[in-house]
C-alpha positions in Angstrom: 99.1 84.1 75.4 100.2 83.6 79.0 100.4 86.5 81.4 103.9 87.9 81.4 103.9 88.6 85.1 102.8 85.1 86.2 104.8 83.6 89.0 107.1 80.7 88.2 106.6 79.5 91.8 103.0 80.2 92.8 103.9 79.8 96.5 106.0 82.9 96.2 102.9 85.1 96.1 102.5 85.2 99.9 106.2 86.1 100.3 105.9 88.8 97.7 102.8 90.3 99.4 104.6 90.3 102.7 107.6 92.1 101.2 105.2 94.6 99.6 103.8 95.5 103.1 107.2 95.6 104.7 108.6 97.9 102.0 105.6 100.2 102.1 105.9 100.4 105.9 109.6 101.3 105.7 108.7 104.0 103.2 106.0 105.4 105.4 103.2 104.4 102.9 100.1 102.9 104.4 98.6 99.9 102.4 95.2 98.4 103.1 95.2 94.8 104.2 91.9 94.1 102.4 93.6 94.4 99.1 92.2 97.7 97.9 94.8 100.3 97.4 93.1 102.4 94.7 93.8 105.5 96.7 97.6 105.1 96.5 99.4 107.5 94.2 101.3 106.3 91.1 104.4 107.8 92.6 104.1 105.8 95.8 103.3 102.6 93.9 106.4 103.1 91.9 108.5 103.7 95.0 107.2 100.4 96.5 107.8 98.5 93.2 111.2 99.9 92.7 112.3 99.1 96.3 111.0 95.6 96.0 112.8 95.1 92.7 116.1 96.4 94.2 115.7 94.0 97.2 114.9 91.0 95.0 118.0 91.8 92.9 120.2 92.0 96.0 118.8 88.7 97.2 119.5 87.1 93.9 123.1 88.4 93.8 123.7 87.1 97.3 122.3 83.7 96.5 124.5 83.5 93.4 127.5 84.2 95.7 128.6 87.1 93.6 127.6 89.7 96.2 127.1 93.1 94.5 128.0 93.6 90.8 128.9 96.8 89.2 126.3 96.8 86.3 124.7 100.1 87.5 125.3 103.1 85.4 
């Protein structure tokens, strides 16, 4: 069984890592550049992940030309 979170475009890994550090910085969360972030709280990890997801959705909506859709409840 393949990993469900494997990247379709492997080259996107570097861009996603960069986005992770940018979002964390904007939220005032310090991430270690050596890759170990075991001391980060689950709450902060969720904030980073949620912010990245929102940003990726916005990028996808813009690239589809639809701008923002009203699917949010």
